[in-house]
C-alpha positions in Angstrom: -2.7 -35.5 -117.5 -4.5 -35.5 -120.8 -2.6 -36.2 -124.0 0.3 -37.6 -122.0 1.8 -41.1 -122.2 2.7 -43.4 -125.1 0.7 -42.5 -128.2 -1.2 -45.3 -129.9 -4.7 -46.8 -129.7 -5.6 -49.3 -127.0 -6.4 -53.0 -127.8 -9.8 -52.7 -126.1 -11.2 -50.7 -128.9 -10.1 -53.2 -131.5 -11.5 -56.1 -129.3 -15.0 -54.5 -129.3 -14.9 -54.0 -133.1 -13.8 -57.6 -133.6 -16.7 -58.9 -131.5 -19.3 -56.8 -133.3 -18.0 -57.6 -136.8 -17.8 -61.3 -136.0 -21.3 -61.4 -134.6 -22.8 -59.6 -137.7 -20.9 -61.8 -140.1 -22.0 -65.0 -138.3 -25.6 -63.9 -138.1 -25.7 -63.0 -141.7 -24.3 -66.3 -142.8 -26.8 -68.2 -140.5 -29.8 -66.2 -141.8 -28.8 -66.8 -145.5 -28.5 -70.5 -144.9 -31.5 -71.3 -142.8 -34.2 -68.7 -143.6 -36.6 -70.2 -146.0 -38.6 -67.9 -148.2 -36.2 -65.0 -147.8 -36.5 -62.3 -150.4 -33.8 -62.4 -153.1 -32.7 -58.9 -152.4 -32.2 -59.5 -148.7 -30.5 -62.9 -149.4 -28.0 -61.1 -151.7 -27.3 -58.5 -149.0 -26.8 -61.1 -146.3 -24.4 -63.1 -148.5 -22.5 -59.9 -149.2 -22.2 -59.1 -145.5 -21.1 -62.6 -144.7 -18.6 -62.6 -147.6 -17.1 -59.2 -146.6 -17.2 -60.0 -142.9 -15.0 -63.0 -143.1 -11.9 -61.2 -144.4 -12.7 -58.3 -142.2 -12.7 -60.5 -139.1 -9.3 -61.8 -140.1 -8.0 -58.3 -140.6 -9.3 -57.2 -137.2 -7.7 -60.2 -135.5 -4.4 -59.1 -137.0 -4.9 -55.6 -135.8 -5.8 -56.8 -132.3 -2.7 -58.9 -132.2 -0.7 -55.9 -133.3 -2.2 -53.8 -130.4 -1.5 -56.6 -128.0 2.1 -56.6 -129.2 2.3 -52.9 -128.6 0.9 -53.2 -125.1 3.4 -55.9 -124.4 6.1 -53.6 -125.8 5.2 -51.0 -123.2 5.2 -53.6 -120.3 8.4 -55.3 -121.4 10.5 -52.3 -122.5 9.4 -49.6 -120.0 10.4 -50.4 -116.4 8.0 -47.8 -115.0 5.0 -49.4 -116.7 2.3 -50.8 -114.4 -0.9 -52.8 -115.1 -2.0 -52.8 -118.7 1.0 -50.6 -119.7 -0.2 -47.6 -117.7 2.5 -45.2 -116.6 2.9 -43.7 -113.1 3.1 -40.1 -112.2 6.7 -38.9 -111.9 5.9 -37.4 -108.5 4.6 -40.7 -107.2 7.5 -42.8 -108.4 9.9 -44.3 -105.9 13.5 -43.2 -106.0 14.6 -46.8 -106.7 12.9 -46.5 -110.1 15.3 -43.8 -111.0 18.3 -46.0 -110.1 18.8 -44.5 -106.7 20.3 -47.0 -104.3 18.4 -47.6 -101.0 20.8 -45.9 -98.5 21.2 -47.5 -95.0 21.4 -44.0 -93.6 18.2 -41.9 -93.7 18.7 -38.3 -94.7 16.3 -35.9 -96.2 17.2 -34.4 -99.5 19.6 -31.4 -99.3 19.4 -29.1 -102.2 22.6 -29.2 -104.3 24.2 -26.3 -106.1 23.4 -27.8 -109.5 19.7 -28.1 -108.7 18.8 -24.7 -110.1 21.0 -25.2 -113.2 19.2 -28.4 -114.1 15.8 -26.8 -113.7 16.9 -24.0 -116.0 18.2 -26.4 -118.6 15.0 -28.4 -118.6 12.8 -25.3 -118.9 14.4 -24.6 -122.3 13.2 -28.0 -123.5 16.7 -29.3 -124.2 17.6 -32.9 -123.1 19.8 -32.6 -120.0 22.7 -34.9 -119.1 24.1 -35.0 -115.5 27.8 -36.0 -115.7 30.1 -36.7 -112.8 32.2 -39.3 -111.1 30.8 -42.5 -109.6 28.7 -41.7 -106.5 28.5 -38.0 -107.3 24.8 -38.1 -106.6 23.7 -37.8 -110.2 20.6 -40.0 -110.0 19.3 -38.7 -106.7 19.7 -35.1 -107.8 18.0 -35.6 -111.2 15.2 -37.6 -109.6 14.5 -34.9 -107.0 14.4 -32.3 -109.8 11.8 -34.1 -112.0 9.8 -35.3 -109.0 9.4 -31.8 -107.7 9.0 -29.8 -111.0 7.3 -32.3 -113.3 5.4 -34.4 -110.8 2.2 -34.6 -112.9 3.8 -36.0 -116.0 3.9 -39.8 -116.6 7.3 -41.4 -116.1 9.0 -43.5 -118.9 12.0 -45.5 -117.8 13.1 -47.7 -120.8 14.7 -51.0 -119.9 18.4 -51.0 -121.0 19.9 -51.7 -123.4 17.1 -52.3 -126.0 14.1 -50.6 -124.3 14.3 -47.4 -126.5 14.8 -49.4 -129.7 11.9 -51.8 -129.0 9.6 -49.0 -128.0 10.2 -46.7 -131.0 10.6 -49.7 -133.3 7.1 -50.9 -132.4 5.7 -47.5 -133.3 5.4 -46.1 -129.8 5.9 -42.4 -129.3 6.0 -40.9 -125.7 4.2 -37.6 -125.5 4.5 -35.1 -122.7 6.3 -37.5 -120.3 9.5 -37.6 -118.3 11.9 -39.9 -120.1 14.6 -41.0 -117.6 17.8 -42.6 -118.8 20.0 -43.5 -115.9 23.6 -44.5 -116.9 23.0 -43.3 -120.5 26.0 -45.3 -121.8 23.9 -48.5 -121.4 21.6 -47.3 -124.2 24.4 -46.3 -126.7 25.0 -49.5 -128.5 24.7 -49.9 -132.2 21.3 -48.8 -133.4 19.9 -48.8 -129.9 19.3 -45.1 -129.6 18.9 -43.0 -132.8 19.2 -39.2 -133.0 15.9 -39.0 -134.8 14.2 -40.8 -131.8 15.6 -38.2 -129.4 14.5 -35.4 -131.7 11.0 -36.9 -132.0 10.8 -37.2 -128.2 11.8 -33.6 -127.7 9.4 -32.4 -130.4 6.5 -34.3 -128.6 7.1 -32.2 -125.4 8.9 -34.9 -123.4 11.3 -33.9 -120.6 14.4 -36.0 -121.3 16.9 -36.4 -118.4 19.9 -38.7 -118.4 22.9 -39.5 -116.2 26.4 -40.6 -117.1 29.7 -41.2 -115.4 32.7 -39.1 -116.4 34.8 -42.0 -117.7 32.2 -43.3 -120.3 31.5 -39.8 -121.4 35.2 -39.3 -122.1 35.4 -42.5 -124.1 32.7 -41.3 -126.4 34.5 -38.0 -127.2 35.8 -37.8 -130.8 39.5 -38.5 -131.2 41.4 -37.0 -134.1 39.6 -37.7 -137.3 37.5 -40.4 -135.7 33.9 -39.1 -135.2 32.0 -41.5 -132.9 28.4 -42.0 -133.9 27.3 -41.8 -130.3 28.9 -38.4 -130.0 26.3 -37.0 -132.4 23.6 -38.1 -130.0 25.5 -36.8 -126.9 25.8 -33.4 -128.5 22.0 -33.1 -128.4 22.2 -33.1 -124.6 23.1 -30.1 -122.4 25.7 -31.4 -119.9 25.5 -30.4 -116.3 28.7 -31.3 -114.5 28.8 -32.4 -110.9 32.3 -31.6 -109.6 33.6 -31.9 -106.0 33.0 -28.6 -104.4 34.5 -28.0 -100.9 32.2 -25.0 -100.3 29.1 -27.0 -101.1 30.4 -29.8 -98.9 30.7 -27.4 -96.0 27.3 -25.9 -96.7 25.6 -29.3 -96.7 27.4 -30.5 -93.7 26.3 -27.5 -91.7 22.7 -28.5 -92.4 23.1 -32.0 -90.7 22.4 -32.4 -87.0 24.0 -35.8 -86.5 27.7 -35.1 -85.7 29.0 -38.4 -87.2 27.1 -37.9 -90.5 28.3 -34.3 -90.5 31.9 -35.5 -90.2 31.3 -38.1 -92.9 29.9 -35.5 -95.3 32.8 -33.2 -94.6 35.3 -35.9 -95.3 33.8 -37.6 -98.3 31.0 -35.4 -99.7 27.3 -35.9 -99.3 26.5 -38.3 -102.2 29.8 -40.1 -101.8 29.2 -40.8 -98.1 25.6 -42.0 -98.6 26.3 -43.9 -101.9 29.5 -45.4 -100.4 27.5 -46.8 -97.5 25.4 -48.9 -99.8 28.4 -50.3 -101.7 30.5 -50.8 -98.6 27.8 -52.9 -96.9 27.2 -55.0 -100.1 31.0 -55.5 -100.4 31.3 -56.7 -96.8 28.5 -59.3 -97.2 30.0 -60.5 -100.5 33.4 -60.8 -98.8 32.1 -62.9 -95.9 32.3 -65.9 -98.3 34.9 -64.8 -100.8 37.3 -63.0 -98.4 36.5 -64.4 -94.9 39.6 -63.0 -93.2 39.2 -59.6 -94.7 35.5 -59.5 -93.7 36.5 -60.7 -90.2 38.9 -57.7 -89.9 36.1 -55.4 -90.8 33.9 -56.9 -88.1 36.7 -56.6 -85.5 37.4 -53.0 -86.4 33.7 -52.2 -86.3 33.4 -53.7 -82.8 36.5 -51.8 -81.7 34.6 -48.6 -82.5 31.5 -50.0 -80.7 33.4 -50.3 -77.5 34.3 -46.6 -77.5 37.6 -46.6 -79.3 38.6 -45.4 -82.8 41.4 -46.9 -84.9 42.6 -50.4 -84.0 46.4 -51.0 -84.3 47.2 -53.5 -87.1 48.8 -56.2 -84.8 45.7 -56.1 -82.5 43.4 -56.2 -85.5 45.2 -59.3 -87.0 44.8 -61.2 -83.7 41.2 -60.2 -83.1 40.0 -60.9 -86.6 40.7 -64.7 -86.3 38.3 -64.8 -83.4 35.5 -64.0 -85.9 36.4 -67.1 -88.0 35.5 -70.7 -87.5 38.1 -72.8 -85.7 39.6 -74.4 -88.9 40.1 -71.0 -90.5 41.9 -69.2 -87.7 45.4 -70.2 -88.7 47.1 -68.1 -91.3 50.3 -66.6 -92.5 51.5 -63.0 -92.6 50.9 -63.0 -96.4 47.3 -64.0 -95.8 46.9 -61.2 -93.3 48.4 -58.7 -95.7 46.1 -59.8 -98.5 43.1 -59.5 -96.2 43.9 -56.0 -95.3 44.6 -55.1 -98.9 41.1 -56.3 -99.8 39.4 -54.5 -96.9 41.2 -51.3 -97.5 40.7 -51.2 -101.3 38.8 -48.1 -102.4 35.2 -48.7 -103.6 34.7 -46.6 -106.7 37.8 -44.6 -105.8 35.9 -43.1 -102.8 35.4 -45.0 -99.6 36.8 -48.2 -98.1 35.7 -50.7 -95.5 38.9 -50.1 -93.6 40.6 -46.7 -93.7 44.2 -46.1 -92.7 44.9 -43.7 -89.9 48.0 -42.8 -87.8 46.8 -45.1 -85.0 45.8 -48.1 -87.2 42.7 -49.1 -89.2 39.4 -47.4 -88.8 36.1 -49.0 -89.9 33.8 -47.0 -92.2 31.0 -45.2 -90.2 28.0 -46.7 -92.0 29.4 -50.2 -91.8 29.8 -49.8 -88.0 26.2 -48.6 -87.7 25.0 -51.5 -89.9 26.7 -54.1 -87.9 25.6 -52.5 -84.6 22.0 -52.6 -85.8 22.3 -56.4 -86.2 22.5 -56.6 -82.4 25.5 -59.0 -82.1 27.3 -58.8 -78.8 30.9 -57.6 -78.7 33.1 -60.6 -78.1 35.0 -60.8 -74.8 38.3 -60.9 -76.7 37.6 -57.4 -78.0 36.7 -56.0 -74.6 39.9 -57.5 -73.1 42.1 -56.1 -75.9 40.4 -52.7 -75.6 41.1 -52.5 -71.9 44.8 -53.3 -72.6 45.1 -50.7 -75.4 42.7 -47.9 -74.4 45.2 -45.7 -72.6 43.5 -42.4 -71.8 40.3 -43.6 -73.5 39.5 -46.0 -70.7 36.6 -43.9 -69.5 35.1 -44.0 -73.0 35.3 -47.8 -72.9 33.8 -47.7 -69.4 30.9 -45.6 -70.6 30.3 -47.8 -73.7 30.3 -51.0 -71.6 27.8 -49.7 -69.0 25.5 -47.4 -70.9 25.4 -49.0 -74.4 26.2 -52.7 -74.0 25.1 -53.2 -70.4 28.3 -55.1 -69.5 28.7 -54.0 -65.8 31.7 -56.4 -65.4 33.7 -54.8 -68.1 32.7 -51.3 -67.0 33.9 -51.9 -63.5 37.2 -53.2 -64.7 37.6 -50.2 -67.0 36.8 -47.8 -64.1 39.3 -49.4 -61.7 42.0 -49.3 -64.3 41.3 -45.7 -65.1 41.6 -44.7 -61.5 44.9 -46.7 -61.2 46.4 -44.9 -64.2 44.8 -41.5 -64.0 44.2 -40.9 -60.3 44.7 -37.2 -60.5 41.3 -35.6 -60.1 41.9 -32.6 -62.4 43.4 -34.8 -65.2 40.6 -37.4 -64.9 37.9 -34.7 -64.9 39.4 -33.0 -68.0 39.4 -36.3 -69.8 35.9 -37.1 -68.8 34.7 -33.8 -70.1 36.5 -34.4 -73.4 35.4 -38.0 -73.9 31.8 -37.9 -72.6 30.7 -34.4 -73.3 26.9 -34.5 -73.9 26.7 -38.3 -73.7 26.8 -39.2 -70.0 23.4 -39.8 -68.5 24.4 -38.0 -65.3 27.5 -35.8 -65.0 27.2 -34.9 -61.3 29.7 -37.5 -60.1 32.5 -35.8 -62.1 33.3 -33.5 -59.2 33.8 -36.3 -56.7 36.0 -39.1 -58.0 36.7 -41.9 -57.3 33.0 -42.7 -56.7 31.7 -44.6 -59.7 29.3 -42.7 -62.0 25.5 -43.3 -61.8 25.5 -45.1 -65.2 28.0 -47.6 -63.8 25.9 -48.7 -60.9 23.6 -51.7 -61.5 
């Protein structure tokens, strides 16, 4: 878009001027020195050109260096800058540039209730600040708004904490761009973001969007007679609050086809579920070296769900977890087990946890189960054996998981025989099969004629 971007001249114009002036000055000096019989008038003119050209060349070199510094300022202080300091279109920019974490679960954007409010606020030209708790979906929501409604404008993402100060301090002035300030508190140090810079940006037609967590926002509020300098800046923004809304949660969940994701959104919220998945997986991998027993418990609880069960009883979990450790690390005390569970069940940003307590034991977080399943590791025999002992009326679910998912015919046959021994009554068995395998069995015709094994159990 014309007249958009960071306003200042390019260094290429200065480079051309420098080359031309240098060539003229050098030629004049050479002619004045070596041209014999040159008319006095022309000699004086050439000497004047050479005399003036020398300081002019020096001045242009300084100017060119200044332009080079300004181009470097763009490249080093604006994260969105590409080659030669060019800025990308907002609509073409990846979500990661806006600070959106790459979620392990793919889900198309679902329009939030606050979407329309943000659009209205930006249309007034006022800087807009999205405020909410951690993992409220602030960055994704704001990014979707500007990518959809201001796709043609260049994107300016200053590098925190000094990107704004360096850009404006070098004389740069964004014009008709989208200025994106994710986690605004990172830019609010002493003299790093001045009110006059924000006013200048708004006056130049920029769309200014920022995000901020609720806790830092509260810290910047004035207290008593103490007027915080940052509050003067925050007052320039129009806040849009993202609160937990049960009605919105139900509306968004109803738009999701996957039943597990739908249940996760209903339980945690859309942004919390997707954002929590990223942090939970990162925490698990970090814990594999720092908290090996806690990470082993997460692996064991995830495999417990992979075999068709849900929550694993704590005594069973404590025994199984040691199977995931090297031989020297398998011994431990009750205190060590308690500390491991405490680490694995600690809430991440007050929202989700790797292990969640239930009435039946500890349940692994859905996205962690999916992530570990995608790695393709086989379920250890110790888990299958413990599952067959503990499954109760879920034996058919274990049977189905062993045969249809993991291709463990030996385990599936053991589960089938045990299910018949414990639940031989046809009506009871059929009811349980309908409940446990509804919509997931490859062929349901065998239900009416137990105890013949199901088709998916046969090799």
